[in-house]
C-alpha positions as CSV (number, residue, x, y, z in Angstrom):
1,M,0.0,0.0,0.0
2,E,1.4,3.4,-1.0
3,L,1.6,6.4,1.3
4,S,-1.5,8.6,1.3
5,E,-1.4,12.3,1.0
6,D,-2.3,12.6,4.7
7,M,0.6,10.3,5.6
8,L,3.1,12.3,3.5
9,A,1.9,15.5,5.1
10,A,2.2,14.0,8.7
11,V,5.3,11.9,8.7
12,S,8.9,12.3,7.7
13,I,11.0,9.3,6.5
14,E,14.7,9.0,6.9
15,E,17.1,6.2,5.9
16,R,19.7,5.4,8.6
17,R,22.2,2.8,9.5
18,A,22.0,1.0,12.8
19,T,25.0,-0.7,14.4
20,G,24.8,-4.3,13.3
21,P,25.4,-7.5,15.3
22,A,29.0,-8.3,16.2
23,G,30.9,-9.2,13.1
24,A,28.1,-8.3,10.8
25,P,27.3,-5.3,8.6
26,D,25.3,-2.4,9.9
27,V,21.6,-2.6,9.4
28,R,19.6,-0.4,7.1
29,V,16.6,1.1,8.8
30,L,13.8,3.5,7.8
31,V,12.9,5.9,10.5
32,Y,9.4,7.3,10.4
33,R,8.7,10.3,12.7
34,P,5.6,12.6,13.1
35,K,6.6,15.9,11.6
36,E,5.1,18.0,14.4
37,A,6.4,16.0,17.3
38,I,9.0,17.2,19.7
39,G,11.0,15.6,22.5
40,A,11.4,11.9,23.4
41,L,8.7,9.9,21.7
42,P,7.6,6.3,22.1
43,L,9.5,3.8,19.9
44,I,7.9,1.2,17.7
45,V,10.2,-1.3,16.0
46,S,8.4,-2.6,12.9
47,L,9.5,-6.0,11.4
48,H,7.9,-6.6,8.0
49,G,6.6,-9.9,6.7
50,G,7.1,-11.7,3.4
51,A,8.5,-15.1,4.2
52,F,11.8,-13.6,5.4
53,A,12.4,-12.5,1.8
54,L,11.1,-9.0,1.3
55,R,12.1,-5.4,2.1
56,P,10.5,-2.8,4.4
57,D,10.2,-0.4,1.5
58,M,7.2,-2.5,0.3
59,F,5.1,-1.7,3.4
60,P,5.4,2.1,4.0
61,A,1.7,2.8,4.8
62,G,1.6,0.5,7.8
63,D,4.7,2.1,9.3
64,A,3.5,5.6,8.6
65,R,0.1,4.7,10.2
66,L,1.9,3.7,13.4
67,A,4.1,6.9,13.4
68,M,0.8,8.9,13.2
69,L,0.1,7.5,16.7
70,G,2.8,9.9,17.9
71,A,5.8,7.5,17.8
72,V,9.1,7.0,16.2
73,V,8.9,3.9,14.0
74,V,12.0,2.0,13.0
75,A,11.4,-0.3,10.1
76,V,14.2,-2.8,9.9
77,D,15.7,-3.9,6.6
78,Y,17.0,-7.2,8.0
79,R,19.1,-9.6,5.9
80,I,16.9,-11.9,3.9
81,V,16.7,-15.4,2.4
82,P,18.0,-17.1,0.4
83,D,21.4,-15.5,0.8
84,D,21.2,-14.9,4.6
85,P,19.2,-17.5,6.4
86,F,18.7,-17.7,10.2
87,P,20.1,-16.3,12.5
88,C,20.8,-13.2,10.4
89,A,17.3,-11.7,10.5
90,P,16.6,-11.8,14.3
91,E,20.1,-10.7,15.1
92,D,19.7,-7.7,12.8
93,C,16.3,-6.9,14.3
94,Y,17.6,-7.1,17.9
95,A,20.6,-5.0,17.0
96,A,18.3,-2.4,15.5
97,L,16.2,-2.3,18.7
98,C,19.2,-1.7,20.8
99,W,20.5,1.0,18.5
100,A,17.2,2.8,18.4
101,V,16.8,2.8,22.2
102,H,20.3,4.2,22.7
103,E,20.8,6.5,19.7
104,L,17.4,8.0,18.9
105,E,15.5,10.5,21.0
106,V,12.9,8.0,22.3
107,D,11.3,7.1,25.6
108,P,12.9,3.7,26.7
109,Q,9.8,3.0,28.9
110,R,7.5,3.1,25.9
111,V,8.9,0.5,23.4
112,V,6.8,-1.8,21.2
113,V,8.1,-4.5,18.8
114,T,5.6,-5.5,16.2
115,G,5.5,-7.7,13.1
116,V,3.2,-9.2,10.5
117,S,3.5,-12.9,9.4
118,A,7.3,-13.6,9.2
119,G,7.7,-10.3,11.0
120,G,5.6,-11.7,13.8
121,A,8.2,-14.5,14.3
122,L,10.9,-11.8,14.4
123,A,9.0,-9.7,16.9
124,A,8.5,-12.6,19.2
125,A,12.1,-13.6,18.8
126,V,13.3,-10.1,19.6
127,A,11.1,-10.2,22.8
128,L,12.8,-13.5,23.8
129,M,16.3,-12.1,23.0
130,A,15.7,-8.9,25.0
131,R,14.6,-11.0,28.0
132,D,17.5,-13.5,27.7
133,R,20.2,-10.9,27.1
134,G,19.0,-8.3,29.5
135,G,18.2,-5.9,26.6
136,P,15.8,-3.0,26.3
137,A,12.5,-3.2,28.2
138,I,9.6,-3.9,25.8
139,A,6.1,-2.7,26.7
140,L,4.3,-4.8,24.1
141,Q,4.9,-7.4,21.5
142,A,2.2,-7.0,18.8
143,L,2.1,-10.1,16.6
144,M,-0.2,-10.0,13.5
145,I,-0.9,-13.4,11.8
146,P,2.4,-14.5,13.1
147,V,4.7,-17.3,11.9
148,L,5.8,-19.1,15.0
149,D,6.3,-22.9,14.6
150,D,8.4,-24.6,11.9
151,R,7.0,-28.0,12.6
152,C,3.8,-27.2,10.7
153,E,1.8,-29.9,12.5
154,T,-1.3,-28.0,13.6
155,T,-4.9,-28.7,12.5
156,S,-5.1,-25.4,10.7
157,M,-1.9,-26.1,8.8
158,Q,-3.5,-29.4,7.5
159,Q,-6.9,-27.7,6.9
160,F,-5.4,-25.0,4.7
161,E,-2.6,-26.9,2.8
162,E,-3.6,-25.0,-0.3
163,A,-5.0,-21.5,0.3
164,P,-5.1,-18.1,-1.2
165,L,-1.7,-16.4,-1.1
166,F,-0.2,-18.6,1.6
167,G,-1.0,-22.2,2.5
168,G,0.7,-25.1,4.4
169,S,2.8,-26.1,1.4
170,Q,4.2,-22.5,1.2
171,A,4.8,-22.4,4.9
172,R,7.0,-25.5,4.7
173,G,9.0,-24.1,1.8
174,M,9.4,-20.8,3.7
175,W,10.9,-22.6,6.7
176,D,13.3,-24.7,4.5
177,N,14.6,-21.4,3.1
178,Y,14.8,-19.6,6.4
179,L,16.5,-22.4,8.4
180,G,19.0,-23.2,5.6
181,E,21.6,-25.8,6.3
182,A,20.6,-25.8,10.0
183,G,17.6,-27.9,9.0
184,R,15.0,-29.1,11.6
185,S,17.1,-31.2,14.0
186,E,17.9,-28.4,16.5
187,V,15.8,-25.3,15.8
188,S,16.4,-22.3,18.0
189,P,13.4,-20.5,19.6
190,Y,14.9,-17.4,18.1
191,A,14.0,-18.9,14.7
192,A,10.7,-20.5,15.7
193,P,9.4,-18.9,19.0
194,G,6.8,-21.6,19.3
195,R,9.7,-23.9,20.3
196,A,10.6,-21.8,23.3
197,E,10.2,-23.9,26.5
198,D,10.1,-20.9,28.9
199,L,7.8,-18.0,28.2
200,A,7.9,-16.4,31.6
201,G,9.0,-12.9,32.0
202,L,8.1,-11.9,28.4
203,P,6.3,-8.6,27.7
204,P,2.5,-8.3,27.3
205,A,1.3,-9.5,23.9
206,F,-1.3,-8.6,21.3
207,I,-1.8,-11.5,18.9
208,Q,-4.2,-11.6,16.0
209,V,-4.8,-14.7,13.8
210,G,-7.1,-15.4,10.9
211,G,-9.8,-18.0,11.0
212,L,-8.9,-19.4,7.6
213,D,-5.1,-19.0,8.0
214,P,-2.8,-22.0,8.2
215,L,-1.0,-20.1,10.9
216,R,-4.1,-19.8,13.0
217,D,-3.5,-22.5,15.5
218,E,0.2,-21.8,16.2
219,G,-0.7,-18.2,17.1
220,I,-3.5,-19.3,19.4
221,A,-1.2,-21.9,21.0
222,Y,1.5,-19.3,21.6
223,A,-1.1,-17.0,23.2
224,Q,-2.3,-19.8,25.5
225,R,1.2,-20.7,26.5
226,L,2.1,-17.0,27.2
227,M,-1.0,-16.8,29.4
228,G,0.0,-20.0,31.2
229,A,3.3,-18.4,31.9
230,G,1.7,-15.3,33.5
231,V,2.0,-13.0,30.5
232,A,-0.9,-10.6,29.8
233,V,-2.3,-11.4,26.3
234,E,-5.0,-9.9,24.1
235,L,-6.0,-12.4,21.4
236,Y,-8.3,-11.9,18.5
237,C,-9.2,-14.5,15.9
238,A,-10.7,-12.7,12.9
239,P,-13.1,-15.0,11.1
240,G,-13.2,-15.1,7.3
241,Q,-9.5,-14.2,7.0
242,H,-7.0,-16.2,4.9
243,H,-3.4,-15.2,5.2
244,G,-3.5,-11.7,3.9
245,V,-6.8,-12.2,2.1
246,S,-10.2,-11.3,3.5
247,E,-13.6,-12.8,3.0
248,D,-15.1,-10.7,5.9
249,D,-14.2,-7.0,5.7
250,R,-15.9,-6.3,9.0
251,A,-13.6,-8.7,10.8
252,R,-10.6,-7.5,8.9
253,D,-11.3,-3.9,9.9
254,Q,-11.9,-4.9,13.5
255,A,-8.6,-6.7,13.6
256,G,-6.8,-3.7,12.4
257,A,-8.5,-1.4,14.8
258,L,-7.7,-3.6,17.8
259,Y,-4.1,-3.8,16.7
260,V,-3.7,0.0,16.5
261,A,-5.6,0.4,19.8
262,A,-3.4,-2.1,21.6
263,I,-0.2,-0.3,20.4
264,G,-1.7,3.1,21.2
265,A,-2.5,2.0,24.8
266,A,1.1,0.6,25.2
267,I,2.7,3.9,24.2
268,A,0.3,6.2,25.9
């Protein structure tokens, strides 16, 4: 989706370079900022989807929309498959989070990490990494139709083996590309957060899944496990939604409104 005239009028966009992971290149980021804002603003780290293979330049409207909440949005141009499989992407995203908190004029108490689809896997991974590494405090992890489990064994994955845009067969191919030579024998939870054994101490979560999406059940299962670990979770299953394709515009709009409201509340 292209930027609207209102977005262009309200938000500035700057290309920056964040300090990369140890021994790796710096990370290209796109920084969206409300033009009229002053002082330390909330930070939203936005991790785009696209099977770990696309660029953030393809999704400017979503990032501008978040910036219009009154936040600095850092869209991370993480390294992508097939040239750079796991762990390149989550390491780049975590490095960009740390850089943004320390180098930009933001409020470190109002930090959100968010991602759609493959970006949801990365947002969940960054939340795990921040907990495990004593990194920046995260007020909310907002996961939209997230990719979370490489095993692809859920009921919804079997139900929607072939589906509009993205089905079970595409999910398995995506994981093969992303895991590369590491294969499936010892998969890190930073690659597939659904494999994490301990979810205690993670930030509150907003999780939205689609009722006709092969990823539906892994998102619900992750939400349930987070709740079982004492994490506050807001979960919405939007009926009539394939992965990125809607059969129910009301539910699609409701999901989007809930997502924006959850982030808005976290950075208020």
